[in-house]
mmCIF entry with sequence, helices, sheets and N, C-alpha, C, O atoms, coordinates in Angstrom:
data_MODEL
# 
_entry.id   MODEL 
# 
_entity.id                         1 
_entity.type                       polymer 
_entity.pdbx_number_of_molecules   1 
# 
_entity_poly.entity_id                      1 
_entity_poly.type                           'polypeptide(L)' 
_entity_poly.nstd_linkage                   no 
_entity_poly.nstd_monomer                   no 
_entity_poly.pdbx_seq_one_letter_code       MTDTPAHDWLLPRLQQMLIEAEQAGIDRSVAVAVLTDLITGTGFNPTHLSSDIDA 
_entity_poly.pdbx_seq_one_letter_code_can   MTDTPAHDWLLPRLQQMLIEAEQAGIDRSVAVAVLTDLITGTGFNPTHLSSDIDA 
_entity_poly.pdbx_strand_id                 A 
# 
loop_
_entity_poly_seq.entity_id 
_entity_poly_seq.num 
_entity_poly_seq.mon_id 
_entity_poly_seq.hetero 
1 1  MET n 
1 2  THR n 
1 3  ASP n 
1 4  THR n 
1 5  PRO n 
1 6  ALA n 
1 7  HIS n 
1 8  ASP n 
1 9  TRP n 
1 10 LEU n 
1 11 LEU n 
1 12 PRO n 
1 13 ARG n 
1 14 LEU n 
1 15 GLN n 
1 16 GLN n 
1 17 MET n 
1 18 LEU n 
1 19 ILE n 
1 20 GLU n 
1 21 ALA n 
1 22 GLU n 
1 23 GLN n 
1 24 ALA n 
1 25 GLY n 
1 26 ILE n 
1 27 ASP n 
1 28 ARG n 
1 29 SER n 
1 30 VAL n 
1 31 ALA n 
1 32 VAL n 
1 33 ALA n 
1 34 VAL n 
1 35 LEU n 
1 36 THR n 
1 37 ASP n 
1 38 LEU n 
1 39 ILE n 
1 40 THR n 
1 41 GLY n 
1 42 THR n 
1 43 GLY n 
1 44 PHE n 
1 45 ASN n 
1 46 PRO n 
1 47 THR n 
1 48 HIS n 
1 49 LEU n 
1 50 SER n 
1 51 SER n 
1 52 ASP n 
1 53 ILE n 
1 54 ASP n 
1 55 ALA n 
# 
_struct_asym.id          A 
_struct_asym.entity_id   1 
# 
loop_
_struct_conf.conf_type_id 
_struct_conf.id 
_struct_conf.pdbx_PDB_helix_id 
_struct_conf.beg_label_comp_id 
_struct_conf.beg_label_asym_id 
_struct_conf.beg_label_seq_id 
_struct_conf.pdbx_beg_PDB_ins_code 
_struct_conf.end_label_comp_id 
_struct_conf.end_label_asym_id 
_struct_conf.end_label_seq_id 
_struct_conf.pdbx_end_PDB_ins_code 
_struct_conf.beg_auth_comp_id 
_struct_conf.beg_auth_asym_id 
_struct_conf.beg_auth_seq_id 
_struct_conf.end_auth_comp_id 
_struct_conf.end_auth_asym_id 
_struct_conf.end_auth_seq_id 
_struct_conf.pdbx_PDB_helix_class 
_struct_conf.details 
_struct_conf.pdbx_PDB_helix_length 
HELX_P HELX_P1 AA1 ALA A 6  ? GLN A 23 ? ALA A 6  GLN A 23 1 ? 18 
HELX_P HELX_P2 AA2 ARG A 28 ? THR A 40 ? ARG A 28 THR A 40 1 ? 13 
HELX_P HELX_P3 AA3 SER A 50 ? ASP A 54 ? SER A 50 ASP A 54 1 ? 5  
# 
_struct_conf_type.id          HELX_P 
_struct_conf_type.criteria    ? 
_struct_conf_type.reference   ? 
# 
loop_
_atom_site.group_PDB 
_atom_site.id 
_atom_site.type_symbol 
_atom_site.label_atom_id 
_atom_site.label_alt_id 
_atom_site.label_comp_id 
_atom_site.label_asym_id 
_atom_site.label_entity_id 
_atom_site.label_seq_id 
_atom_site.pdbx_PDB_ins_code 
_atom_site.Cartn_x 
_atom_site.Cartn_y 
_atom_site.Cartn_z 
_atom_site.occupancy 
_atom_site.B_iso_or_equiv 
_atom_site.pdbx_formal_charge 
_atom_site.auth_seq_id 
_atom_site.auth_comp_id 
_atom_site.auth_asym_id 
_atom_site.auth_atom_id 
_atom_site.pdbx_PDB_model_num 
ATOM 1   N N  . MET A 1 1  ? 6.854   5.860   -74.660 1.00 0.00 ? 1  MET A N  1 
ATOM 2   C CA . MET A 1 1  ? 6.880   4.518   -74.103 1.00 0.00 ? 1  MET A CA 1 
ATOM 3   C C  . MET A 1 1  ? 6.192   4.540   -72.749 1.00 0.00 ? 1  MET A C  1 
ATOM 4   O O  . MET A 1 1  ? 6.418   5.442   -71.942 1.00 0.00 ? 1  MET A O  1 
ATOM 5   N N  . THR A 1 2  ? 5.371   3.567   -72.511 1.00 0.00 ? 2  THR A N  1 
ATOM 6   C CA . THR A 1 2  ? 4.635   3.472   -71.261 1.00 0.00 ? 2  THR A CA 1 
ATOM 7   C C  . THR A 1 2  ? 5.483   2.838   -70.165 1.00 0.00 ? 2  THR A C  1 
ATOM 8   O O  . THR A 1 2  ? 6.366   2.028   -70.448 1.00 0.00 ? 2  THR A O  1 
ATOM 9   N N  . ASP A 1 3  ? 5.218   3.202   -68.934 1.00 0.00 ? 3  ASP A N  1 
ATOM 10  C CA . ASP A 1 3  ? 5.893   2.590   -67.790 1.00 0.00 ? 3  ASP A CA 1 
ATOM 11  C C  . ASP A 1 3  ? 5.154   1.320   -67.340 1.00 0.00 ? 3  ASP A C  1 
ATOM 12  O O  . ASP A 1 3  ? 5.631   0.590   -66.472 1.00 0.00 ? 3  ASP A O  1 
ATOM 13  N N  . THR A 1 4  ? 4.005   1.074   -67.932 1.00 0.00 ? 4  THR A N  1 
ATOM 14  C CA . THR A 1 4  ? 3.210   -0.111  -67.598 1.00 0.00 ? 4  THR A CA 1 
ATOM 15  C C  . THR A 1 4  ? 3.898   -1.365  -68.136 1.00 0.00 ? 4  THR A C  1 
ATOM 16  O O  . THR A 1 4  ? 4.297   -1.404  -69.300 1.00 0.00 ? 4  THR A O  1 
ATOM 17  N N  . PRO A 1 5  ? 4.039   -2.391  -67.290 1.00 0.00 ? 5  PRO A N  1 
ATOM 18  C CA . PRO A 1 5  ? 4.625   -3.629  -67.786 1.00 0.00 ? 5  PRO A CA 1 
ATOM 19  C C  . PRO A 1 5  ? 3.779   -4.202  -68.935 1.00 0.00 ? 5  PRO A C  1 
ATOM 20  O O  . PRO A 1 5  ? 2.553   -4.084  -68.927 1.00 0.00 ? 5  PRO A O  1 
ATOM 21  N N  . ALA A 1 6  ? 4.429   -4.810  -69.902 1.00 0.00 ? 6  ALA A N  1 
ATOM 22  C CA . ALA A 1 6  ? 3.755   -5.344  -71.095 1.00 0.00 ? 6  ALA A CA 1 
ATOM 23  C C  . ALA A 1 6  ? 2.616   -6.281  -70.720 1.00 0.00 ? 6  ALA A C  1 
ATOM 24  O O  . ALA A 1 6  ? 1.555   -6.229  -71.341 1.00 0.00 ? 6  ALA A O  1 
ATOM 25  N N  . HIS A 1 7  ? 2.803   -7.115  -69.744 1.00 0.00 ? 7  HIS A N  1 
ATOM 26  C CA . HIS A 1 7  ? 1.760   -8.070  -69.324 1.00 0.00 ? 7  HIS A CA 1 
ATOM 27  C C  . HIS A 1 7  ? 0.515   -7.326  -68.897 1.00 0.00 ? 7  HIS A C  1 
ATOM 28  O O  . HIS A 1 7  ? -0.600  -7.684  -69.278 1.00 0.00 ? 7  HIS A O  1 
ATOM 29  N N  . ASP A 1 8  ? 0.715   -6.282  -68.098 1.00 0.00 ? 8  ASP A N  1 
ATOM 30  C CA . ASP A 1 8  ? -0.420  -5.499  -67.586 1.00 0.00 ? 8  ASP A CA 1 
ATOM 31  C C  . ASP A 1 8  ? -1.119  -4.705  -68.709 1.00 0.00 ? 8  ASP A C  1 
ATOM 32  O O  . ASP A 1 8  ? -2.328  -4.478  -68.661 1.00 0.00 ? 8  ASP A O  1 
ATOM 33  N N  . TRP A 1 9  ? -0.352  -4.299  -69.691 1.00 0.00 ? 9  TRP A N  1 
ATOM 34  C CA . TRP A 1 9  ? -0.915  -3.527  -70.800 1.00 0.00 ? 9  TRP A CA 1 
ATOM 35  C C  . TRP A 1 9  ? -1.688  -4.424  -71.768 1.00 0.00 ? 9  TRP A C  1 
ATOM 36  O O  . TRP A 1 9  ? -2.749  -4.043  -72.261 1.00 0.00 ? 9  TRP A O  1 
ATOM 37  N N  . LEU A 1 10 ? -1.145  -5.628  -72.039 1.00 0.00 ? 10 LEU A N  1 
ATOM 38  C CA . LEU A 1 10 ? -1.772  -6.522  -73.020 1.00 0.00 ? 10 LEU A CA 1 
ATOM 39  C C  . LEU A 1 10 ? -2.961  -7.293  -72.471 1.00 0.00 ? 10 LEU A C  1 
ATOM 40  O O  . LEU A 1 10 ? -3.926  -7.534  -73.198 1.00 0.00 ? 10 LEU A O  1 
ATOM 41  N N  . LEU A 1 11 ? -2.911  -7.685  -71.202 1.00 0.00 ? 11 LEU A N  1 
ATOM 42  C CA . LEU A 1 11 ? -3.951  -8.539  -70.618 1.00 0.00 ? 11 LEU A CA 1 
ATOM 43  C C  . LEU A 1 11 ? -5.375  -7.989  -70.819 1.00 0.00 ? 11 LEU A C  1 
ATOM 44  O O  . LEU A 1 11 ? -6.222  -8.734  -71.311 1.00 0.00 ? 11 LEU A O  1 
ATOM 45  N N  . PRO A 1 12 ? -5.680  -6.756  -70.476 1.00 0.00 ? 12 PRO A N  1 
ATOM 46  C CA . PRO A 1 12 ? -7.062  -6.314  -70.670 1.00 0.00 ? 12 PRO A CA 1 
ATOM 47  C C  . PRO A 1 12 ? -7.477  -6.283  -72.130 1.00 0.00 ? 12 PRO A C  1 
ATOM 48  O O  . PRO A 1 12 ? -8.654  -6.460  -72.444 1.00 0.00 ? 12 PRO A O  1 
ATOM 49  N N  . ARG A 1 13 ? -6.535  -6.061  -73.015 1.00 0.00 ? 13 ARG A N  1 
ATOM 50  C CA . ARG A 1 13 ? -6.880  -6.044  -74.445 1.00 0.00 ? 13 ARG A CA 1 
ATOM 51  C C  . ARG A 1 13 ? -7.204  -7.447  -74.945 1.00 0.00 ? 13 ARG A C  1 
ATOM 52  O O  . ARG A 1 13 ? -8.123  -7.630  -75.744 1.00 0.00 ? 13 ARG A O  1 
ATOM 53  N N  . LEU A 1 14 ? -6.449  -8.432  -74.475 1.00 0.00 ? 14 LEU A N  1 
ATOM 54  C CA . LEU A 1 14 ? -6.752  -9.828  -74.842 1.00 0.00 ? 14 LEU A CA 1 
ATOM 55  C C  . LEU A 1 14 ? -8.082  -10.261 -74.222 1.00 0.00 ? 14 LEU A C  1 
ATOM 56  O O  . LEU A 1 14 ? -8.872  -10.952 -74.864 1.00 0.00 ? 14 LEU A O  1 
ATOM 57  N N  . GLN A 1 15 ? -8.323  -9.861  -72.994 1.00 0.00 ? 15 GLN A N  1 
ATOM 58  C CA . GLN A 1 15 ? -9.598  -10.185 -72.354 1.00 0.00 ? 15 GLN A CA 1 
ATOM 59  C C  . GLN A 1 15 ? -10.755 -9.602  -73.127 1.00 0.00 ? 15 GLN A C  1 
ATOM 60  O O  . GLN A 1 15 ? -11.771 -10.268 -73.327 1.00 0.00 ? 15 GLN A O  1 
ATOM 61  N N  . GLN A 1 16 ? -10.609 -8.341  -73.573 1.00 0.00 ? 16 GLN A N  1 
ATOM 62  C CA . GLN A 1 16 ? -11.658 -7.682  -74.355 1.00 0.00 ? 16 GLN A CA 1 
ATOM 63  C C  . GLN A 1 16 ? -11.864 -8.399  -75.696 1.00 0.00 ? 16 GLN A C  1 
ATOM 64  O O  . GLN A 1 16 ? -12.995 -8.543  -76.160 1.00 0.00 ? 16 GLN A O  1 
ATOM 65  N N  . MET A 1 17 ? -10.786 -8.837  -76.302 1.00 0.00 ? 17 MET A N  1 
ATOM 66  C CA . MET A 1 17 ? -10.888 -9.556  -77.572 1.00 0.00 ? 17 MET A CA 1 
ATOM 67  C C  . MET A 1 17 ? -11.679 -10.863 -77.373 1.00 0.00 ? 17 MET A C  1 
ATOM 68  O O  . MET A 1 17 ? -12.491 -11.239 -78.218 1.00 0.00 ? 17 MET A O  1 
ATOM 69  N N  . LEU A 1 18 ? -11.436 -11.533 -76.270 1.00 0.00 ? 18 LEU A N  1 
ATOM 70  C CA . LEU A 1 18 ? -12.174 -12.783 -75.988 1.00 0.00 ? 18 LEU A CA 1 
ATOM 71  C C  . LEU A 1 18 ? -13.640 -12.487 -75.714 1.00 0.00 ? 18 LEU A C  1 
ATOM 72  O O  . LEU A 1 18 ? -14.511 -13.253 -76.126 1.00 0.00 ? 18 LEU A O  1 
ATOM 73  N N  . ILE A 1 19 ? -13.919 -11.411 -75.039 1.00 0.00 ? 19 ILE A N  1 
ATOM 74  C CA . ILE A 1 19 ? -15.339 -11.016 -74.786 1.00 0.00 ? 19 ILE A CA 1 
ATOM 75  C C  . ILE A 1 19 ? -16.032 -10.759 -76.126 1.00 0.00 ? 19 ILE A C  1 
ATOM 76  O O  . ILE A 1 19 ? -17.155 -11.214 -76.348 1.00 0.00 ? 19 ILE A O  1 
ATOM 77  N N  . GLU A 1 20 ? -15.370 -10.043 -76.998 1.00 0.00 ? 20 GLU A N  1 
ATOM 78  C CA . GLU A 1 20 ? -15.968 -9.714  -78.300 1.00 0.00 ? 20 GLU A CA 1 
ATOM 79  C C  . GLU A 1 20 ? -16.157 -10.982 -79.133 1.00 0.00 ? 20 GLU A C  1 
ATOM 80  O O  . GLU A 1 20 ? -17.155 -11.110 -79.842 1.00 0.00 ? 20 GLU A O  1 
ATOM 81  N N  . ALA A 1 21 ? -15.214 -11.915 -79.054 1.00 0.00 ? 21 ALA A N  1 
ATOM 82  C CA . ALA A 1 21 ? -15.341 -13.175 -79.790 1.00 0.00 ? 21 ALA A CA 1 
ATOM 83  C C  . ALA A 1 21 ? -16.551 -13.944 -79.283 1.00 0.00 ? 21 ALA A C  1 
ATOM 84  O O  . ALA A 1 21 ? -17.320 -14.491 -80.074 1.00 0.00 ? 21 ALA A O  1 
ATOM 85  N N  . GLU A 1 22 ? -16.724 -13.986 -77.948 1.00 0.00 ? 22 GLU A N  1 
ATOM 86  C CA . GLU A 1 22 ? -17.874 -14.695 -77.378 1.00 0.00 ? 22 GLU A CA 1 
ATOM 87  C C  . GLU A 1 22 ? -19.181 -14.024 -77.818 1.00 0.00 ? 22 GLU A C  1 
ATOM 88  O O  . GLU A 1 22 ? -20.161 -14.705 -78.121 1.00 0.00 ? 22 GLU A O  1 
ATOM 89  N N  . GLN A 1 23 ? -19.187 -12.700 -77.850 1.00 0.00 ? 23 GLN A N  1 
ATOM 90  C CA . GLN A 1 23 ? -20.393 -11.969 -78.287 1.00 0.00 ? 23 GLN A CA 1 
ATOM 91  C C  . GLN A 1 23 ? -20.708 -12.246 -79.759 1.00 0.00 ? 23 GLN A C  1 
ATOM 92  O O  . GLN A 1 23 ? -21.858 -12.157 -80.190 1.00 0.00 ? 23 GLN A O  1 
ATOM 93  N N  . ALA A 1 24 ? -19.659 -12.585 -80.523 1.00 0.00 ? 24 ALA A N  1 
ATOM 94  C CA . ALA A 1 24 ? -19.875 -12.916 -81.935 1.00 0.00 ? 24 ALA A CA 1 
ATOM 95  C C  . ALA A 1 24 ? -20.241 -14.387 -82.127 1.00 0.00 ? 24 ALA A C  1 
ATOM 96  O O  . ALA A 1 24 ? -20.433 -14.842 -83.254 1.00 0.00 ? 24 ALA A O  1 
ATOM 97  N N  . GLY A 1 25 ? -20.339 -15.134 -81.009 1.00 0.00 ? 25 GLY A N  1 
ATOM 98  C CA . GLY A 1 25 ? -20.767 -16.506 -81.107 1.00 0.00 ? 25 GLY A CA 1 
ATOM 99  C C  . GLY A 1 25 ? -19.632 -17.516 -81.179 1.00 0.00 ? 25 GLY A C  1 
ATOM 100 O O  . GLY A 1 25 ? -19.857 -18.685 -81.491 1.00 0.00 ? 25 GLY A O  1 
ATOM 101 N N  . ILE A 1 26 ? -18.403 -17.067 -80.890 1.00 0.00 ? 26 ILE A N  1 
ATOM 102 C CA . ILE A 1 26 ? -17.248 -17.963 -80.913 1.00 0.00 ? 26 ILE A CA 1 
ATOM 103 C C  . ILE A 1 26 ? -17.024 -18.455 -79.497 1.00 0.00 ? 26 ILE A C  1 
ATOM 104 O O  . ILE A 1 26 ? -16.929 -17.660 -78.562 1.00 0.00 ? 26 ILE A O  1 
ATOM 105 N N  . ASP A 1 27 ? -16.941 -19.758 -79.341 1.00 0.00 ? 27 ASP A N  1 
ATOM 106 C CA . ASP A 1 27 ? -16.691 -20.362 -78.039 1.00 0.00 ? 27 ASP A CA 1 
ATOM 107 C C  . ASP A 1 27 ? -15.356 -19.862 -77.502 1.00 0.00 ? 27 ASP A C  1 
ATOM 108 O O  . ASP A 1 27 ? -14.390 -19.734 -78.255 1.00 0.00 ? 27 ASP A O  1 
ATOM 109 N N  . ARG A 1 28 ? -15.299 -19.580 -76.201 1.00 0.00 ? 28 ARG A N  1 
ATOM 110 C CA . ARG A 1 28 ? -14.094 -19.040 -75.610 1.00 0.00 ? 28 ARG A CA 1 
ATOM 111 C C  . ARG A 1 28 ? -12.881 -19.931 -75.831 1.00 0.00 ? 28 ARG A C  1 
ATOM 112 O O  . ARG A 1 28 ? -11.796 -19.431 -76.129 1.00 0.00 ? 28 ARG A O  1 
ATOM 113 N N  . SER A 1 29 ? -13.043 -21.233 -75.690 1.00 0.00 ? 29 SER A N  1 
ATOM 114 C CA . SER A 1 29 ? -11.892 -22.128 -75.873 1.00 0.00 ? 29 SER A CA 1 
ATOM 115 C C  . SER A 1 29 ? -11.403 -22.118 -77.335 1.00 0.00 ? 29 SER A C  1 
ATOM 116 O O  . SER A 1 29 ? -10.212 -22.277 -77.600 1.00 0.00 ? 29 SER A O  1 
ATOM 117 N N  . VAL A 1 30 ? -12.313 -21.936 -78.247 1.00 0.00 ? 30 VAL A N  1 
ATOM 118 C CA . VAL A 1 30 ? -11.933 -21.832 -79.671 1.00 0.00 ? 30 VAL A CA 1 
ATOM 119 C C  . VAL A 1 30 ? -11.186 -20.536 -79.890 1.00 0.00 ? 30 VAL A C  1 
ATOM 120 O O  . VAL A 1 30 ? -10.162 -20.524 -80.574 1.00 0.00 ? 30 VAL A O  1 
ATOM 121 N N  . ALA A 1 31 ? -11.672 -19.446 -79.326 1.00 0.00 ? 31 ALA A N  1 
ATOM 122 C CA . ALA A 1 31 ? -10.986 -18.145 -79.479 1.00 0.00 ? 31 ALA A CA 1 
ATOM 123 C C  . ALA A 1 31 ? -9.595  -18.191 -78.906 1.00 0.00 ? 31 ALA A C  1 
ATOM 124 O O  . ALA A 1 31 ? -8.657  -17.680 -79.516 1.00 0.00 ? 31 ALA A O  1 
ATOM 125 N N  . VAL A 1 32 ? -9.441  -18.796 -77.742 1.00 0.00 ? 32 VAL A N  1 
ATOM 126 C CA . VAL A 1 32 ? -8.117  -18.914 -77.128 1.00 0.00 ? 32 VAL A CA 1 
ATOM 127 C C  . VAL A 1 32 ? -7.199  -19.750 -78.010 1.00 0.00 ? 32 VAL A C  1 
ATOM 128 O O  . VAL A 1 32 ? -6.035  -19.404 -78.210 1.00 0.00 ? 32 VAL A O  1 
ATOM 129 N N  . ALA A 1 33 ? -7.722  -20.842 -78.531 1.00 0.00 ? 33 ALA A N  1 
ATOM 130 C CA . ALA A 1 33 ? -6.929  -21.709 -79.422 1.00 0.00 ? 33 ALA A CA 1 
ATOM 131 C C  . ALA A 1 33 ? -6.487  -20.970 -80.676 1.00 0.00 ? 33 ALA A C  1 
ATOM 132 O O  . ALA A 1 33 ? -5.344  -21.102 -81.113 1.00 0.00 ? 33 ALA A O  1 
ATOM 133 N N  . VAL A 1 34 ? -7.398  -20.192 -81.255 1.00 0.00 ? 34 VAL A N  1 
ATOM 134 C CA . VAL A 1 34 ? -7.073  -19.437 -82.471 1.00 0.00 ? 34 VAL A CA 1 
ATOM 135 C C  . VAL A 1 34 ? -6.022  -18.371 -82.166 1.00 0.00 ? 34 VAL A C  1 
ATOM 136 O O  . VAL A 1 34 ? -5.064  -18.214 -82.923 1.00 0.00 ? 34 VAL A O  1 
ATOM 137 N N  . LEU A 1 35 ? -6.193  -17.640 -81.063 1.00 0.00 ? 35 LEU A N  1 
ATOM 138 C CA . LEU A 1 35 ? -5.216  -16.623 -80.687 1.00 0.00 ? 35 LEU A CA 1 
ATOM 139 C C  . LEU A 1 35 ? -3.827  -17.256 -80.472 1.00 0.00 ? 35 LEU A C  1 
ATOM 140 O O  . LEU A 1 35 ? -2.811  -16.717 -80.913 1.00 0.00 ? 35 LEU A O  1 
ATOM 141 N N  . THR A 1 36 ? -3.810  -18.391 -79.796 1.00 0.00 ? 36 THR A N  1 
ATOM 142 C CA . THR A 1 36 ? -2.554  -19.086 -79.582 1.00 0.00 ? 36 THR A CA 1 
ATOM 143 C C  . THR A 1 36 ? -1.939  -19.519 -80.906 1.00 0.00 ? 36 THR A C  1 
ATOM 144 O O  . THR A 1 36 ? -0.732  -19.379 -81.102 1.00 0.00 ? 36 THR A O  1 
ATOM 145 N N  . ASP A 1 37 ? -2.752  -20.041 -81.813 1.00 0.00 ? 37 ASP A N  1 
ATOM 146 C CA . ASP A 1 37 ? -2.244  -20.463 -83.111 1.00 0.00 ? 37 ASP A CA 1 
ATOM 147 C C  . ASP A 1 37 ? -1.685  -19.277 -83.895 1.00 0.00 ? 37 ASP A C  1 
ATOM 148 O O  . ASP A 1 37 ? -0.634  -19.381 -84.528 1.00 0.00 ? 37 ASP A O  1 
ATOM 149 N N  . LEU A 1 38 ? -2.385  -18.165 -83.847 1.00 0.00 ? 38 LEU A N  1 
ATOM 150 C CA . LEU A 1 38 ? -1.917  -16.968 -84.563 1.00 0.00 ? 38 LEU A CA 1 
ATOM 151 C C  . LEU A 1 38 ? -0.603  -16.469 -83.995 1.00 0.00 ? 38 LEU A C  1 
ATOM 152 O O  . LEU A 1 38 ? 0.328   -16.168 -84.742 1.00 0.00 ? 38 LEU A O  1 
ATOM 153 N N  . ILE A 1 39 ? -0.527  -16.381 -82.686 1.00 0.00 ? 39 ILE A N  1 
ATOM 154 C CA . ILE A 1 39 ? 0.678   -15.823 -82.053 1.00 0.00 ? 39 ILE A CA 1 
ATOM 155 C C  . ILE A 1 39 ? 1.889   -16.732 -82.206 1.00 0.00 ? 39 ILE A C  1 
ATOM 156 O O  . ILE A 1 39 ? 3.017   -16.252 -82.314 1.00 0.00 ? 39 ILE A O  1 
ATOM 157 N N  . THR A 1 40 ? 1.663   -18.032 -82.214 1.00 0.00 ? 40 THR A N  1 
ATOM 158 C CA . THR A 1 40 ? 2.792   -18.944 -82.382 1.00 0.00 ? 40 THR A CA 1 
ATOM 159 C C  . THR A 1 40 ? 3.099   -19.259 -83.810 1.00 0.00 ? 40 THR A C  1 
ATOM 160 O O  . THR A 1 40 ? 4.081   -19.945 -84.096 1.00 0.00 ? 40 THR A O  1 
ATOM 161 N N  . GLY A 1 41 ? 2.264   -18.765 -84.738 1.00 0.00 ? 41 GLY A N  1 
ATOM 162 C CA . GLY A 1 41 ? 2.464   -19.007 -86.174 1.00 0.00 ? 41 GLY A CA 1 
ATOM 163 C C  . GLY A 1 41 ? 3.536   -18.099 -86.764 1.00 0.00 ? 41 GLY A C  1 
ATOM 164 O O  . GLY A 1 41 ? 4.195   -17.328 -86.066 1.00 0.00 ? 41 GLY A O  1 
ATOM 165 N N  . THR A 1 42 ? 3.677   -18.223 -88.051 1.00 0.00 ? 42 THR A N  1 
ATOM 166 C CA . THR A 1 42 ? 4.748   -17.512 -88.758 1.00 0.00 ? 42 THR A CA 1 
ATOM 167 C C  . THR A 1 42 ? 4.602   -15.991 -88.749 1.00 0.00 ? 42 THR A C  1 
ATOM 168 O O  . THR A 1 42 ? 5.603   -15.287 -88.875 1.00 0.00 ? 42 THR A O  1 
ATOM 169 N N  . GLY A 1 43 ? 3.412   -15.478 -88.607 1.00 0.00 ? 43 GLY A N  1 
ATOM 170 C CA . GLY A 1 43 ? 3.228   -14.046 -88.607 1.00 0.00 ? 43 GLY A CA 1 
ATOM 171 C C  . GLY A 1 43 ? 3.830   -13.328 -87.409 1.00 0.00 ? 43 GLY A C  1 
ATOM 172 O O  . GLY A 1 43 ? 4.226   -12.167 -87.511 1.00 0.00 ? 43 GLY A O  1 
ATOM 173 N N  . PHE A 1 44 ? 3.898   -14.016 -86.275 1.00 0.00 ? 44 PHE A N  1 
ATOM 174 C CA . PHE A 1 44 ? 4.412   -13.405 -85.057 1.00 0.00 ? 44 PHE A CA 1 
ATOM 175 C C  . PHE A 1 44 ? 5.657   -14.101 -84.528 1.00 0.00 ? 44 PHE A C  1 
ATOM 176 O O  . PHE A 1 44 ? 6.356   -13.536 -83.687 1.00 0.00 ? 44 PHE A O  1 
ATOM 177 N N  . ASN A 1 45 ? 5.948   -15.283 -84.983 1.00 0.00 ? 45 ASN A N  1 
ATOM 178 C CA . ASN A 1 45 ? 7.053   -16.068 -84.447 1.00 0.00 ? 45 ASN A CA 1 
ATOM 179 C C  . ASN A 1 45 ? 8.119   -16.281 -85.539 1.00 0.00 ? 45 ASN A C  1 
ATOM 180 O O  . ASN A 1 45 ? 7.996   -17.194 -86.355 1.00 0.00 ? 45 ASN A O  1 
ATOM 181 N N  . PRO A 1 46 ? 9.147   -15.448 -85.551 1.00 0.00 ? 46 PRO A N  1 
ATOM 182 C CA . PRO A 1 46 ? 10.159  -15.522 -86.616 1.00 0.00 ? 46 PRO A CA 1 
ATOM 183 C C  . PRO A 1 46 ? 11.030  -16.773 -86.556 1.00 0.00 ? 46 PRO A C  1 
ATOM 184 O O  . PRO A 1 46 ? 11.847  -16.993 -87.451 1.00 0.00 ? 46 PRO A O  1 
ATOM 185 N N  . THR A 1 47 ? 10.870  -17.605 -85.507 1.00 0.00 ? 47 THR A N  1 
ATOM 186 C CA . THR A 1 47 ? 11.706  -18.802 -85.423 1.00 0.00 ? 47 THR A CA 1 
ATOM 187 C C  . THR A 1 47 ? 11.223  -19.924 -86.339 1.00 0.00 ? 47 THR A C  1 
ATOM 188 O O  . THR A 1 47 ? 11.932  -20.911 -86.534 1.00 0.00 ? 47 THR A O  1 
ATOM 189 N N  . HIS A 1 48 ? 10.011  -19.779 -86.906 1.00 0.00 ? 48 HIS A N  1 
ATOM 190 C CA . HIS A 1 48 ? 9.506   -20.773 -87.851 1.00 0.00 ? 48 HIS A CA 1 
ATOM 191 C C  . HIS A 1 48 ? 10.380  -20.761 -89.113 1.00 0.00 ? 48 HIS A C  1 
ATOM 192 O O  . HIS A 1 48 ? 10.767  -19.703 -89.609 1.00 0.00 ? 48 HIS A O  1 
ATOM 193 N N  . LEU A 1 49 ? 10.669  -21.924 -89.600 1.00 0.00 ? 49 LEU A N  1 
ATOM 194 C CA . LEU A 1 49 ? 11.404  -22.026 -90.861 1.00 0.00 ? 49 LEU A CA 1 
ATOM 195 C C  . LEU A 1 49 ? 10.452  -21.723 -92.027 1.00 0.00 ? 49 LEU A C  1 
ATOM 196 O O  . LEU A 1 49 ? 9.244   -21.920 -91.899 1.00 0.00 ? 49 LEU A O  1 
ATOM 197 N N  . SER A 1 50 ? 10.966  -21.264 -93.123 1.00 0.00 ? 50 SER A N  1 
ATOM 198 C CA . SER A 1 50 ? 10.126  -20.954 -94.264 1.00 0.00 ? 50 SER A CA 1 
ATOM 199 C C  . SER A 1 50 ? 9.390   -22.172 -94.764 1.00 0.00 ? 50 SER A C  1 
ATOM 200 O O  . SER A 1 50 ? 8.320   -22.048 -95.360 1.00 0.00 ? 50 SER A O  1 
ATOM 201 N N  . SER A 1 51 ? 9.945   -23.355 -94.531 1.00 0.00 ? 51 SER A N  1 
ATOM 202 C CA . SER A 1 51 ? 9.263   -24.583 -94.963 1.00 0.00 ? 51 SER A CA 1 
ATOM 203 C C  . SER A 1 51 ? 8.005   -24.858 -94.175 1.00 0.00 ? 51 SER A C  1 
ATOM 204 O O  . SER A 1 51 ? 7.128   -25.595 -94.628 1.00 0.00 ? 51 SER A O  1 
ATOM 205 N N  . ASP A 1 52 ? 7.910   -24.261 -92.978 1.00 0.00 ? 52 ASP A N  1 
ATOM 206 C CA . ASP A 1 52 ? 6.712   -24.426 -92.159 1.00 0.00 ? 52 ASP A CA 1 
ATOM 207 C C  . ASP A 1 52 ? 5.512   -23.740 -92.793 1.00 0.00 ? 52 ASP A C  1 
ATOM 208 O O  . ASP A 1 52 ? 4.375   -24.141 -92.544 1.00 0.00 ? 52 ASP A O  1 
ATOM 209 N N  . ILE A 1 53 ? 5.735   -22.728 -93.595 1.00 0.00 ? 53 ILE A N  1 
ATOM 210 C CA . ILE A 1 53 ? 4.655   -21.972 -94.216 1.00 0.00 ? 53 ILE A CA 1 
ATOM 211 C C  . ILE A 1 53 ? 3.869   -22.859 -95.173 1.00 0.00 ? 53 ILE A C  1 
ATOM 212 O O  . ILE A 1 53 ? 2.655   -22.705 -95.307 1.00 0.00 ? 53 ILE A O  1 
ATOM 213 N N  . ASP A 1 54 ? 4.554   -23.788 -95.840 1.00 0.00 ? 54 ASP A N  1 
ATOM 214 C CA . ASP A 1 54 ? 3.909   -24.656 -96.807 1.00 0.00 ? 54 ASP A CA 1 
ATOM 215 C C  . ASP A 1 54 ? 3.149   -25.801 -96.135 1.00 0.00 ? 54 ASP A C  1 
ATOM 216 O O  . ASP A 1 54 ? 2.294   -26.436 -96.754 1.00 0.00 ? 54 ASP A O  1 
ATOM 217 N N  . ALA A 1 55 ? 3.462   -26.054 -94.887 1.00 0.00 ? 55 ALA A N  1 
ATOM 218 C CA . ALA A 1 55 ? 2.844   -27.203 -94.172 1.00 0.00 ? 55 ALA A CA 1 
ATOM 219 C C  . ALA A 1 55 ? 1.408   -26.916 -93.828 1.00 0.00 ? 55 ALA A C  1 
ATOM 220 O O  . ALA A 1 55 ? 0.736   -27.758 -93.232 1.00 0.00 ? 55 ALA A O  1 
# 
């Protein structure tokens, strides 16, 4: 386990992901929106009800 706070560990990785998305031709605001959608979706957020999956 690292002594680095999670925020400090994750931030450069997210920044690198955004850089790579921009290099692939994806607008930064679109990449941020997609990352937000993915993280708040059912794959990472267990608070979603199973009925949300069908929506």
